[in-house]
MITOR-562496 format. One record per atom (N, C-alpha, C, O): x negated, y negated, z; residue in one letter. Coordinates in pm, whole numbers, plus 32768, in hexadecimal, padded with zeros to 4 digits. Each point is the difference from the previous one (the first is absolute). Layout:
! residues N
XYZA
...
***
This chain:
! residues 330
72E1AB9AD293M
7FCC807F8036M
8014806E7F98M
805E7FFD7FB0M
7F4880668054R
801080717FA7R
7FD0807E8045R
7FB37FFA8060R
807980777F71I
7FD580808037I
7F86802F7FB3I
800180047F85I
7F97801F80C3L
7F8580317FC4L
7FE78090802BL
80258029806DL
7F9B80227F3AI
7FD380858026I
7F707FF3802DI
7FA67FF37FADI
8044800F80D5C
7F797FF18036C
7FC7808A801EC
802B8042805FC
7F767FE97F51V
7FCD80888007V
807580627FFEV
800180638049V
805F7F807F64S
807980507FEDS
805E7FFB8077S
8051805B8013S
7FA67F3D803DA
80617FEC806BA
80487F7D7FE6A
7FC47FA17FCEA
80BB80598052I
804C7F867FE6I
7FE67F9C8070I
802180198074I
7FA37F767F67V
7FDF7F97805FV
802E7F7C7FC6V
7FEE7FE87F88V
804D7FC280C8V
80317F807FCFV
7F9A7F93801EV
7FD97FEB8072V
7FFD7FCE7F23F
7FA57F91800EF
80267F937F9EF
804B80187FA1F
7F837F728076Q
80157F8F7FA7Q
7F887FF67FA2Q
7F8E7FF5802EQ
808980107F50T
7F957FEF7F9ET
7FF17F6C7FE1T
80637FBD7FE2T
7F23800F8024Q
7FE97F727FEAQ
7FFE7FE07F6CQ
7FD480507FADQ
805D7F398032A
800C7FD77F74A
7F7A7FF47FBCA
7FF780117F86A
7F9E7FD280C6Q
7F7D7FEB7FC2Q
7FC380827FCBQ
7FA07FFA7FB3Q
809580798073C
7FC780807FD7C
802D80247F73C
805380597FEDC
7F767F637FB3V
802580147F73V
7FA6806C7FC3V
7F8780008015V
80B4805A7F9FL
7FB4806B7FC0L
7FA57FC87F94L
802B7FB37FAAL
7F568075805AK
7F9E7FDB7F9AK
7FC0807F7FCBK
7FF180638048K
7FEB7F9B7F39K
7FC180757FC3K
7F827FD67FB7K
7FFE7F9A7FBAK
7F9880B58056T
7F817FE57FBFT
7FC9807F7FC2T
8003806B803DT
7FCA7F897F49S
7FBA80707FC2S
7F6F7FFB802CS
7FBD7F9A7FEFS
801180D48048I
7F7380058027I
7FAE80487F95I
7F8F80298018I
80AC7FE47F71G
7FBA80407F90G
800A80968006G
805480378048G
7F57800C7F6FN
7FFC80928001N
7FBB802D8081N
7F8C7FDF8018N
80BD806B8039F
7FD080268085F
7FD780928003F
804D80587FD9F
7F387FC38054M
7FCD80898007M
8016803A808BM
7FD57FC68063M
806D80AC7FA4T
801780418081T
7F83804B802CT
7FA380127FB1T
805B801980CBV
7F8B80478034V
7FEC80877FBBV
7F9280398003V
80D77FF97FBFS
7FF5807F7FB7S
7FCF7FED7F71S
7FED80627FB7S
7FFF7F1F8021G
7FD07FE47F79G
806E7FED7F99G
7FE47FF57F89G
809A800780A4K
80727FE87FA7K
801D7F697FFBK
7FEC7FB98063K
804280197F2BE
80177F707FEDE
80947FDE8003E
805480477FC8E
7FCA7F49807BI
80867FC67FFBI
7FF47F857FA7I
7FCC7F9A802CI
8063806D7F57P
7FF17F8D7FA7P
80577F8A802AP
80728012802BP
7F577F777FC7N
804A7F868022N
8046800F8087N
80797FEC800BN
7F3B8035805AC
8036801C8085C
803E7F83803DC
7FBE7F98800DC
80C080728018I
804A7F90803AI
800980108098I
802680698032I
7FB67F2D8015I
80117FFE8091I
805E7F8D8022I
7FE87F8D7FDAI
80848092806DS
805E7F978029S
7FEF7FE48094S
7FD38055804DS
80517F327FDAY
7FEA7FD5808AY
80567F878020Y
80377FC07FA7Y
7FD5802280D9R
80457F898030R
7FA97FBE806BR
7FB280438043R
805D7F3C7FCCT
7FB17FB88064T
805A7FB3805FT
806D7FD47FDDT
7F61801D809CQ
80477FB88069Q
7F9D7FA18043Q
7F9280298023Q
80957F5A7FF1G
7FA87F9F803FG
7FAD7FB57F99G
801880097F88G
7F857FAF80AAR
7FAB7FAD7FA9R
7F6D80228016R
7FD180098072R
7FE8800A7F1FL
7F70801B8006L
7FB67F828029L
80127F967FC4L
7F98807680A4N
7FB77F89802AN
7F887FE77FA5N
7FDD80557FAEN
7FE57F388062K
7F937FD77FA8K
7F8B80618006K
7FC0801B7F9AK
8024801980DAE
7F8E805C8013E
802080907FD5E
7FA780557FFBE
80D77FC57FE7K
803080877FE0K
7FDF80628071K
7FDB80737FE9K
80347F5C8090S
7FDD80518075S
80798035804CS
7FF1803A806CS
80867FB27F5DN
807A80278047N
804F806D7FB7N
8079800B8012N
7F4280447F9CV
804580627FACV
801580858048V
7FA2803B8035V
80D97FF27FCBI
802580848033I
803280537F8AI
805B7FD67FBAI
7F69809D8031L
802E805B7F97L
805B8069803EL
7FDE803D8065L
80967FD87F5EW
806280608034W
802F805B7F8DW
805A7FD97FB7W
7F6B809E8038P
802F805E7F99P
80838042802BP
801C800D8077P
8034801B7F28T
8083803B801CT
7FF6808D8038T
7F9D80467FEDT
80CD7FE28058W
800A80888035W
803180607F92W
801F7FD47F91W
7FE980AB808DF
803280657FA4F
808E7FDE7FD8F
80567FEB8056F
7FC5800F7F29T
80807FDA7FC2T
80217F6D8013T
806A7FD37FD5T
7F3E7FE1806AG
801E7F758020G
7FEB7FA17F8CG
7FB4801C7FA4G
80927F738063K
7FF27F937FA2K
7FDB7F81804EK
80247FF28075K
7F957FB57F4AS
7FD37F868043S
80757FAC8033S
7FF37FBC8066S
807F804A7F56E
80737FB1802CE
803680328086E
80407FB58049E
7FA780CA7FD9M
802D8036807FM
7FAD7FCC8075M
802C80038073M
7F5B7FCE7F6EI
7FA07FDD8068I
7FEB7F6A800EI
80017FCB806FI
7FED7FF27F20C
7FDB7F728001C
806A7FAA8043C
807580037FDBC
7F607FB18088G
805C7FA68046G
804380418077G
7FF37FCF8070G
8055809F7F7AG
804A803F806CG
7FAC8055805BG
7FF27FE18077G
7FD5808B7F55V
7FB0805B8052V
7F817FBC8031V
7FD980128074V
7FE67FA07F36T
7F857FBC8029T
80197FA68079T
7FB28000805FT
80BA7FB57F9CS
80207FA5806FS
8031804A807BS
7FF27FCF8070S
804780A77F7CA
802E80518071A
7F8B803F804AA
800880198078A
7F8B80007F40M
7F8E8046803AM
7F947FA48039M
7FAA802F804BM
80597F4E7F93M
7F987FA68032M
802B7F6F7FEFM
805C7FE27FB3M
7F617FC68095D
80127F717FEBD
7FB47FDC7F81D
7F85800B7FFCD
80C27FCB7F9DT
7FC27FE67F7ET
7FD17F707FEFT
7FD27FDA7F94T
80387FD680D5T
7FD77F737FF8T
7F6F7FF47FD2T
7FA6803B803BT
80457F767F5CG
7F787FE67FD1G
7FC3806F7FACG
7F8C7FF67FD9G
80C08073800CL
7FCB80707FB4L
80317FFE7F6FL
806C7FCD7FE2L
7F43806A7FC5Y
802680127F74Y
800280977FE8Y
7F9880417FFDY
80DF7FF57FF3I
801380907FF9I
801B802A7F70I
80597FCA7FBEI
7F5A80978014I
801380377F7BI
8033808E800EI
7FB88058802FI
80C47FBF7FAAV
803C80858006V
7FF6803E7F75V
80407FD07FA2V
7F7180998051I
7FE7803D7F7EI
804E80827FEFI
800280558059I
803F7FB77F34D
8046807C7FDED
7F9980697FD8D
7FBB7FF17F9BD
803A807880B4A
7F9F80697FE5A
801E80467F7CA
8074800D7FD9A
7F23801F7FE2L
8012804E7F87L
806480718018L
7FFF80408069L
80577FD77F36G
805F806F8009G
80867FDE803DG
80568057800BG
7FBD7F2A801FN
807E7FE08046N
80707FD27FA4N
806D7FE1802FN
7F7A801A7F4EG
80687FDA7FA2G
7FFC7F707FD5G
80427FDB7F9FG
7F717FD180A8L
7FEF7F737FD9L
7F767FEB7FC5L
7FF27FD17F8FL
7FA6805380BES
7F7B80077FC5S
7FFE80797FA2S
805F804E7FFDS
7F367FC17FB5S
7FFA80707FA1S
801E80848046S
7FCB801D806BS
808C80327F57S
80378079803CS
802980627F93S
80067FDA7F8BS
801480A38099P
8032805E7F9BP
807E7FD07FB9P
8013801C7F8AP
80437F9B80BDS
80807FD57FC7S
7FF27F8F7F9AS
805A7FEA7FAFS
7F367FCF8053N
7FF27F8F7FA3N
7F8080027FAEN
7FE37FA27FB6N
7FD080CA8057C
7F7F800A7FBAC
7FF1808C7FC5C
7FEB8060804BC
80207FAE7F32P
7FF380847FC1P
7F7A80428021P
7F997FBD8005P
806A80C48011S
7F86804E801ES
7FB87FCC807CS
7F8580008005S
80C77FD4805EF
7FC67FD0807DF
7FB980748046F
803C80698015F
7F447F868010P
7FB5806F803BP
801F80148095P
803D7FAA803FP
7F9880C57FF6E
800880158090E
7FA27F9E8044E
7F917FEA7FD1E
809C7FDC809DI
7FB07F9B8045I
7FEA80278091I
803D805D8034I
7F697F5A800CT
7FE18013808ET
80187F7E804BT
80167F967FC4T
7FE6807380BFV
80097F868051V
7F887FA67FE4V
800D7F858002V
7F7E80B47FE3R
7F8B7FB07FDBR
801A7FB17F80R
7FD47F8E7FF3R
807380AE7FAED
80237FB87F85D
80597F88801FD
7FEE7F947FC7D
8071807E8094M
80557F8F8028M
7FA87F8F8036M
80117F8C7FD9M
7F948097807FV
7FA87F9D803EV
7FA57FBE7F99V
7FEE7F868003V
7FD980C97FA4N
7FA87FC77F9AN
804A7F9D7FA5N
7FCA7F997FDAN
80B280898005S
804F7FA57FABS
801F7F7E804AS
80017F957FC4S
8019807680BDE
801C7F898051E
7F837FA9800DE
80077F857FFCE
7F8680BC8014H
7F817FB68008H
7FE57FB57F7DH
7FD27F8E8002H
804B80B37F8DT
7FED7FC07F7FT
805B7F877FF1T
7FD67F977FD0T
80A780778058L
805E7F907FFAL
7FCD7F8A8052L
7FFE7F8E7FD1L
7FD7808E80ABL
7FD47F968058L
7F837FB97FCAL
7FFE7F857FF7L
7F9D80C77FE6T
7F7E7FC67FE0T
7FF87FC77F73T
7FC37F977FEBT
807A80AD7FB5K
7FF07FD77F75K
80727FAB7FCAK
7FF27FC27F97K
807E803B80B0H
80737FB77FCBH
80387F988061H
803D7F9E7FD3H
7FB0807480AEL
80337F9F8061L
7F927FB08042L
801C7FA6804FL
7F6680787F92G
7F907FB38035G
7FEB80108095G
7FD17FA38042G
805280D17FF4I
7FF280188090I
7F9380688016I
800A80717FCFI
7F8F7F69807AS
7F8D80598015S
7FF480318090S
7FA5804B8021S
80B87F8A8033H
7FFA8029808DH
808C7FF6803CH
80507FAB7FD8H
7FCD80AC8088L
808180018042L
7FF17FE78096L
7FA28030803FL
80BC7F877FF5K
80097FF58092K
802780888039K
7FCC802C8066K
809180177F54A
802A8085802DA
8047804A7F8FA
80377FC37FA4A
7FC680C18065V
805280567FADV
80558053805DV
7FCF80318066V
80B07FE17F7AM
805A80498058M
8072803C7FAFM
801E7FD27F92M
8020809480A5G
8071803C7FBCG
803E806D8055G
7FC6802F8062G
80B27FF97F75I
804F80638049I
800680827FB1I
80147FFE7F86I
7FDB807380BES
800C80857FC4S
7F9A80127F90S
7F887FFF801CS
80A180127F65M
7F9D800A7F95M
7FB17F7E7FF4M
7F8E80027FCFM
80AC7F8E805DG
7FB67F838007G
7F9180088068G
7F967FC37FF0G
80848089807CG
7F9980188064G
7F93805B7FCBG
7F8A7FEF8022G
809C80727F8AM
7F9C80567FC1M
7FA77FAD7FA4M
7F8680137FFEM
80B67F927FB6Q
7FB27FA97FA9Q
7FA57FA58053Q
7F8E7FE67FD9Q
80A37FEC8099T
7FAF7FAC8058T
7F828049802CT
7F937FC77FFET
807C80B78029M
7F8C80508029M
7FA180197F8AM
7F867FFF8011M
80B380177F7AE
7FAD80127F8AE
7FB57F807FDCE
7F8D80057FD5E
80B47F8A803EW
7FC27F7E7FE5W
7F7F7FEF804FW
7F9B7FD37FC9W
8066804E80B7I
7F8C7FE18054I
7F8D80617FEFI
7F927FE78032I
8086808A7F88V
7F9080577FDDV
7FD57FEB7F6FV
7F8C80177FDEV
80D17FBC7FCDA
7FE07FE77F73A
7FB57F7D7FEFA
7FA67FF57FADA
80807FA780A3Y
7FC47F7A7FF6Y
7FDE7FCB808CY
803F7FA1802FY
7F5F809B8012P
7FDA7FD48087P
7FD77F6D7FFFP
7FB57FD47FA9P
807D7FE280B7G
7FDC7F73800BG
80597FA37FAFG
7FF77F878010G
805E80AF7F9AF
80577FAA7FAFF
806C7FBF8057F
80297F8F7FE6F
800380B88081A
80667FCB805CA
7FC47FF6808CA
7FBB805B802EA
805F7F368015D
7FD17FF08089D
80488060805ED
7FC48036805ED
80BE7FDF7F88K
805180548059K
8059805C7FAEK
801F7FE37F8DK
8008808A80B0A
805980607FBFA
806680338065A
7FDF801B8073A
809E7FF27F5FI
806B802D8058I
8051806D7FBAI
80667FE37FC2I
7F6D809B8046P
8051806E7FCAP
807180228061P
7FE8801C8076P
80937FE17F58I
807680148053I
804580827FD5I
8025800F7F8CI
7FEC804C80D0V
803780877FE8V
7FCC803C7F7EV
804B803D7FB4V
7F337FB18034G
7FBC803E7F8FG
7FAB80738032G
80148031806FG
7F8D7FF97F40T
7FA6806C8029T
7F837FFD7FAAT
80077FDA7F8BT
7F85804C80ACP
7F8780077FAEP
7FFE807D7FA8P
7FBF80017F97P
808780678092Q
800E807B7FB2Q
807E8048802DQ
802B7FF18073Q
8011805C7F34Q
807C80438021Q
7FE88076805EQ
7FA2804E7FEDQ
80B37FBF8077S
7FFB80768056S
804880727FB9S
80407FEB7F99S
7FB7808E809CA
804780727FC7A
80967FE67FFEA
804480267FA0A
7FEF7F9A80C8Y
808F7FE28006Y
80287FA07F91Y
806580137FBDY
7F497F858030D
801C7F9F7F96D
800080457F78D
80597FE87FADD
7F44806E803CQ
7FF680467F81Q
807C80567FE6Q
803180087F90Q
8001803880D9M
807880527FF1M
80767FAC7FCFM
804A80297FA8M
7FC57F628093L
806F7FA77FD9L
7FF07FD17F71L
805B800E7FAEL
7F307FB78034W
7FED7FC47F7AW
8004806C7F93W
80387FE87F95W
7F8E808D8085K
7FFF80697F9BK
808A803D7FECK
8020802D7F93K
80317FD580D6T
808A802F7FF1T
804D7FA27FA4T
8047802D7FA6T
7FAD7F508071E
80437F9E7FAAE
7FCF800D7F70E
80507FFE7FA2E
7F2B8010804CA
7FC7800C7F7AA
8033807E7FBAA
801F7FFD7F89A
7FE9807280C0S
802D807E7FC5S
80917FF77FD1S
802380387F98S
802F7F8380B5I
808D7FF07FD9I
80097FB37F7CI
804B80267FA6I
7F687F6F804FL
80027FB07F86L
7FC6804C7F8AL
80337FF77F90L
7F6480558087L
7FC1804C7F94L
805980727FCFL
7FF6802A7F8DL
8062800780CAS
8058806F7FDBS
80757FD37FAAS
804580527FC3S
7FD27F2B8038A
80717FCD7FB2A
7FE4800D7F6BA
7F917FE87FD3A
80D5803D7FE3E
7FF380087F70E
7FFB7F737FC5E
801F7F9E8044E
7FB9805A7F3EK
7FF37F7E7FBFK
80867FCD7FCCK
800E7FDD7F8BK
8054801F80CEN
807F7FC17FDBN
80327FB08076N
7FDD801C8073N
80747F827F71M
80297F9F8065M
804A80428075M
7FE97FDB8074M
806E80857F71A
804D803F806BA
7FA680488062A
80137FF5807AA
7F8B80557F53S
7FA480498058S
7FA97FA08050S
7FE780188077S
7FEC7F7E7F4BQ
7FAC7F9E8045Q
804E7FB6806BQ
7FCC7FE4806CQ
80B17FFC7F77D
80557FBD8064D
8016805B8078D
7FFC7FD38072D
801C80AC7F74A
80148060806DA
7F81800E8054A
80068009807AA
7F887FFA7F43A
7F80800A8047A
7FE87F858056A
7FD2800C8071A
804D7F7E7F5AM
7FED7F86804EM
805B7FFB807AM
7FD87FCC8069M
80A0806A7F8BR
805A80048074R
7FC58059806DR
80067FDE8077R
7FC180947F62M
7FC4805A8061M
7F837FC2803FM
7FEC800A8079M
7FC27FB57F35V
7F887FBD8033V
80277F928063V
7FC17FF08068V
80A77FC57F76S
80307F978059S
802A80388088S
7FE47FC48067S
805E80B07F98N
802B8040807DN
7F8780288055N
7FFD7FE88079N
7F9F80567F46V
7F8680298047V
7FBA7F86803CV
7FD380028072V
80267F957F3EH
7FBC7F85802AH
80477FC18079H
7FC07FDB8063H
80C3801A7F94L
804E7FC4806BL
7FF780508081L
7FF87FC7806CL
800880BD7F88L
7FF780588075L
7F807FE7804EL
80008001807BL
7F927FE77F3CN
7F7E7FEE8040N
7FE17F708025N
7F9E7FE58046N
80B47FBF7F8CL
7FE57F738018L
800F7FDB8093L
7FB17FB28035L
80B38086800CY
80187FE9808EY
7FE88082804DY
7FC3805D7FCBY
806C7FA980AFT
7FEF80778053T
80878041801CT
80687FBF7FF0T
7F9A80BF8038P
807F803F8026P
80487FB3806EP
807B7FF37FFEP
7F397FD98061A
803E7FB4806DA
80447F827FCBA
806C7FDB802EA
7F547FE37F73F
803A7F867FC5F
808580227FBDF
80657FBE8017F
7F9980AA7F94W
807A80237FB8W
8070802C805FW
80757FED7FE2W
7F66804F808FF
8066802D805FF
80537F8C8034F
807A800A800BF
7F427F858016H
804C7F918039H
80237F937F9AH
804F7FA7801FH
7F7680607F67A
80167F947F9FA
8082800F7FB2A
80447F9D7FE6A
7FDE80DD7FF6I
807B80157FB3I
804C80798033I
7FC7805B803AI
80BB7FA47FAFK
80548073801EK
7FF180677F90K
7FEB7FDB7F8CK
802080A38096A
7FF1806A7F9DA
80607FEE7F8BA
7FE080247F8EA
80957FA5808EA
80647FED7F97A
7FD27F9A7F97A
80367FFC7F92A
7F687FB2808FK
7FCF7F997FA5K
7F8780307FAEK
7FCC7FB57FADK
800780C58069T
7F8680317FC1T
80047FF47F68T
7FA17FCD7FC3T
80CB80618000D
800880007F6ED
7FF97F737FC7D
7FBF7FE97F9AD
80837FB980A7S
80017F777FCCS
7F767FBF800DS
7FD77FB37FA9S
7FE2806B80C4V
7F7A7FCA8013V
7FA1803A7F98V
7FB17FB77FC4V
805880CB8027M
7FAA80417F9CM
801E7FCC7F74M
7FA47FEA7FB1M
80DA80048030Q
80257FD17F7BQ
7FCE7F727FE8Q
7FCF7FE07F94Q
803D7FCB80D2A
7FD07F767FF2A
7F6A7FFD7FE7A
7FCF7FB27FAEA
7FE780A48098H
7F6F80057FEEH
7FDD80397F77H
7FA17FD17FC0H
80A980918012Q
7FEA80387F7AQ
80127F957F95Q
7FAF7FF57FA5Q
80BB7FBE8067E
801D7F997F9DE
7F947F958000E
7FD77FD07F96E
7FFD800980E0E
7F997F988009E
7F7A80337FCFE
7FB77FB77FBDE
802680C68064S
7F83803A7FD1S
7FFC80057F68S
7F9A7FDF7FC4S
80D580497FFDS
800680087F6FS
7FFB7F767FC1S
7FCB7FEF7F92S
806A7FAE80B5R
7FFF7F777FCBR
7F747FC57FFFR
7FD97FBE7FA0R
7FDB805A80CBI
7F7F7FBB800DI
7F8F80457FB6I
7F9B7FC17FE2I
807280C27FFFM
7F8F80447FBFM
802D80767FACM
80538050802AM
7F737FBA7F5FR
801980737FA9R
7FB08079802ER
7F997FF18042R
809880877F9DP
7FBA8079802CP
7F6E80077FD6P
7FAC802D804EP
80327FA67F38D
7F7580097FD4D
7FA47FA1804DD
7F8C80208017D
80A97F6D8011D
7FB27FA48053D
7FF08036808ED
7F947FF8803CD
80D8803F7FF9W
7FFD803D8087W
7F95806C8005W
7FB08005805EW
804E80527F3EL
7F9F806E7FFBL
7F727FCA7FF1L
7FA28036803BL
804D7F627F77C
7F7C7FC37FECC
7FC47FD18084C
7F8D801E801FC
80C17F97802EQ
7FCD7FCF8080Q
7FF3806F8066Q
7FA77FFD8055Q
80B280677FA5L
7FF380758058L
7F7880437FEBL
7FBA801D8061L
80227FFB7F22N
7F8280447FE3N
7F887FAE802DN
7F9B8037802CN
80717F447FC9A
7F947FAA8030A
7FEF800F8097A
7F8F80048032A
80E080038017M
7FF780108091M
7FCD808B8026M
7FB2800E805EM
807A80587F5AI
7FD48088801EI
7F68800B7FF9I
7FC380468050I
80007F747F50A
7F6F80077FEDA
7FB47F9D8058A
7F8580028001A
80C17FA98047H
7FBF7F95804DH
7FA68034806FH
802C804F8053H
7F577F867FAED
7FA080298066D
7F8A7FA07FFAD
7FAB800C7FA8D
804E7F9580B4I
7F957F9B7FF8I
7F77803C801FI
7F9A7FCB7FD4I
806380A38078Y
7F7F8040801EY
7FC5803D7F80Y
7F877FFA7FE9Y
80CF803F7FC7K
7FD380397F81K
7FD87F927F9FK
7F9B800C7FBBK
80B47F88803FS
7FE67F977F9DS
7F837FB0801ES
7FC17FCA7FA5S
8018802D80DCC
7F887FB28022C
7F8980598022C
7F917FCE8012C
808580B57FF7G
7F92805C8018G
7FCE8003808FG
7F8F802B8019G
80C37FAA8046K
7FDB8001808EK
806B80488050K
80777FE87FEAK
7F62806E8071G
805F80428058G
802E7FA4806FG
7FCE7F90800DG
8090809E8042V
80377FAC8069V
7F957FD58064V
80067F928037V
7F9880C57FE1E
7F987FDF8062E
7FA07F957FCCE
7FB97FC18050E
804380297F2BA
7FA47F9D7FC6A
80497F8C7FBDA
7FBF7FA87FC7A
80C68056803FI
804B7F9A7FB6I
7FE47F738034I
800E7F9F7FB6I
7FCA805680C8K
7FE57F7D8039K
7F8F7FB97FB6K
7FFA7F858000K
7FAC80C77FC2E
7F917FC57FB4E
80317FAF7F88E
7FBC7FA57FD0E
80BA807E7FFFV
80367FC07F88V
80547F858021V
7FFB7F9D7FB7V
8050806980B6I
80617F998021I
7FBD7F7E802CI
7FAD8000805BI
80767F927F65K
7FCD7F7C8025K
806C7FA7803DK
7FE27FA3804BK
809B807A7F95A
806F7FAE8030A
802480228091A
7FE98070802EA
80507F2E8018K
8040801B8081K
8087803F7FE1K
80487FD17FA8K
7FD9809A809FV
8075804E7FDAV
8062800D8075V
7FDA801D8071V
80A57FCB7F70L
806E801C805CL
805280707FC2L
803E7FED7F97L
7FC4808680AAV
804D80737FD0V
80848006804EV
80017FFE807BV
806C80087F3BI
808480098040I
804380827FD4I
800E801B7F89I
801D803680D8V
8044807E7FE2V
807E800B8053V
80147FB88062V
804080A37F73S
80788023804DS
7FED808C8038S
7FED805F7FB4S
80187FAF80CFK
7FEB8083803FK
8061806A7FCEK
7FDF80767FFCK
809A7F617FE0S
806780617FDAS
800B80107F69S
806480357FCFS
7F377F9F7FE6D
800680017F6ED
8005808E7FC8D
7FA4804E8016D
80C87FD27FA1H
801080837FC1H
7FE07FFB7F6CH
800780657FBBH
7FD47F248012M
7FE67FF17F71M
7F6B7FF27FE3M
7FCD803F7FA4M
7FEE7F6F80AAV
7F6F7FF37FF6V
7FC9801C808CV
80057FAA8058V
7FC880CD7FBBN
7FD380288085N
7F977F9E8037N
7FA07FE17FB9N
80717FED80C1P
7FA47F9B8036P
7F788035802AP
7FA57FB18019P
804B80D37FEFG
7F8580398034G
7F837FD67FB7G
7F9B7FE08040G
8068801F7F3CS
7F8A7FDB7FB2S
7FDA7F6E8013S
7F8A7FDD8002S
80DB7FCD800DS
7FE57F728016S
7FC67FE7808AS
7FA77FAC8011S
8089809D8052V
7FCA7FF28087V
7F6F802E8003V
7FAB7FBF803EV
803880B07F80E
7F7880327FF6E
7FA57F9B7FBAE
7F907FE7802CE
80A17FDF7F67F
7FB57F9A7FB6F
7FE67F868058F
7F917FCB8002F
80D580098046S
7FF57F8C8057S
7F958017806BS
7FAF7FA7801BS
805280CE8022N
7F9C80208066N
7F7480057FC5N
7F9F7FD58040N
805680607F46A
7F7D800F7FC0A
7FBD7F7A7FE2A
7F867FF58005A
80CB7FA57FDDI
7FC67F7D7FDDI
80127F9A806FI
7FDF7F8A7FEFI
805580A28084A
80197FA68072A
805C7F8D7FD9A
7FE77F8D8024A
808280937F92A
80627F9B7FD7A
80617FE28072A
800680498063A
80447F4C7F8ET
806F7FE4805AT
807480597FD5T
801F800A7F89T
8021803780D7L
806A805F7FE1L
80807FDB8049L
80007FEA8079L
806E800F7F3AL
80847FED803AL
805680797FDCL
8013801E7F8AL
8022802680DBQ
805880727FE9Q
808B7FDF8034Q
80157FF98079Q
80497FF17F2CV
80887FE4802CV
804080848029V
7FE880687FC3V
806B7F9280A4D
8037807A803CD
80977FF48009D
80347FC98061D
801280697F3BN
809280027FFEN
802B80787FABN
7FAC804E7FD3N
80D57FC28018D
802E80757FB5D
80257FDD7F6FD
804C80497FC0D
7F7D7F49800EC
80227FD37F78C
7FA5803B7F95C
80127FE37F89C
7F8D806E809EG
7FAC80427FA0G
7FAB7FA17FADG
7FC07FA68036G
8040806F7F46H
7FAD7FAF7FA6H
80257F6D8005H
7FAD7FAA7FE4H
80CE80398040I
80317F778005I
7FF37FC5808CI
803C7F99801EI
7F7780A98036G
7FF17FD3808AG
7FCD7F72800EG
801D7FBD8064G
7F9680147F3AI
7FCB7F768007I
806F7F997FFCI
7FF07F938037I
8081808E7F8AF
806F7FA27FFCF
8057800A807DF
80447FA08024F
7FBA80D2801DC
804A800E807EC
7FB77FBA8072C
803E7FDB8064C
7F3E80127F8ED
7FB17FB38060D
7FC37F877FB9D
7F897FE28010D
80CA7FDA7FA2Q
7FD17F967FA8Q
7FBB7F8E804AQ
7F997FCE7FD3Q
809E8008809EA
7FC67F90804BA
7F7380228031A
7FA67FAD7FF8A
804980CC8038L
7F7C802D802FL
7F9C80017F8DL
7F8F7FD1800EL
809B80667F81V
7FA7800B7F8CV
7FDC7F757FCBV
7F8C7FE67FE1V
80D67FC38015K
7FE77F797FCDK
7F9E7FB5805AK
7FA77FBC7FCFK
806B805180B2D
7FA67FBD805ED
7F7180347FF3D
7FA17FB28005D
805280D27FEBK
7F7B803D7FF5K
7FBA7FD67F7FK
7F897FDE8002K
80C080247F8FI
7FC47FDB7F7FI
7FDB7F6C7FFDI
7F957FDB7FD2I
80C67FD28060T
7FE77F708001T
7F847FDF8053T
7FAC7FB07FD6T
8049808D80A0G
7F8D7FE98055G
7F7E80317FC0G
7F997FBF800AG
806E80B57FB4F
7F8A803A7FC0F
7FCE7FA67F8EF
7F877FED7FF1F
80D57FDC7FC1L
7FD97FA97F92L
7FC77F7B8033L
7FA97FC57FBFL
8088800D80B2R
7FCF7F7F8036R
7F7E800E804DR
7FB67F9F800FR
802E80D78022D
7F8B80168055D
7F7C7FE87FB3D
7F94800F8039D
***
């Protein structure tokens, strides 16, 4: 067993031995802004076995600050029955494993669409996969899922965005821009950047759950130790420049803008069957935009109702797993 940071929350899962890290160069990658990422590296892990027809592939992009090792085997199996599935967990651009500011000199600003385009290139040109049974992901992985179905309509039969959003609400923007401003205000020295990351970690942790959750989850006397543990883990899993890179990608995320269709016309673009999962008490990614999107395309909608906020899907894990498993089998 190991402790994982799941969307920056500590969750215990078993990582399967088959989830071995693989890295592939997809060549020089052009972003939507016209900037190039030379020798762009995409890393990923796989779970299960690809069938002869290649009809059992599930794509799972990572969440904000997430790594494929946090998801492959443990989270995937916690969220659905993985029997007979071949799951590809891809490290999104900017996460420190795939090409990112921390490992690629002159790394350009990227968007969620760039993440999706790089994943599409990996699948089609390097892994020989031209169709997906489903694409799914949590948080920023849910944002990528929504971008996938407007960027490549028909590529996936089904899509499951989990606590993601088609576009940021004003509340979301306030959170992400506050974190970005803290990081941008840090001077170019290690001490200032470390201090900025500690503050960003505090802001992130505060919004991850709800006030009601924190009231009954820990005693006030334990506050400092909980915050310190999260600060240390946040600094371990992601450097400030990578954190800021993915923050900016989320801040700009808007599938209506990227596909040129408003919410009232978005159904014209969507070809996949969609299951939208939100947490009613989410203080990190407001569920309102996802509910609106779900209604606009007549998707299946699951709203978990507890005081766990952004992590509500894990507090109602059995319900979520049953819903996802049934949706994939239907």
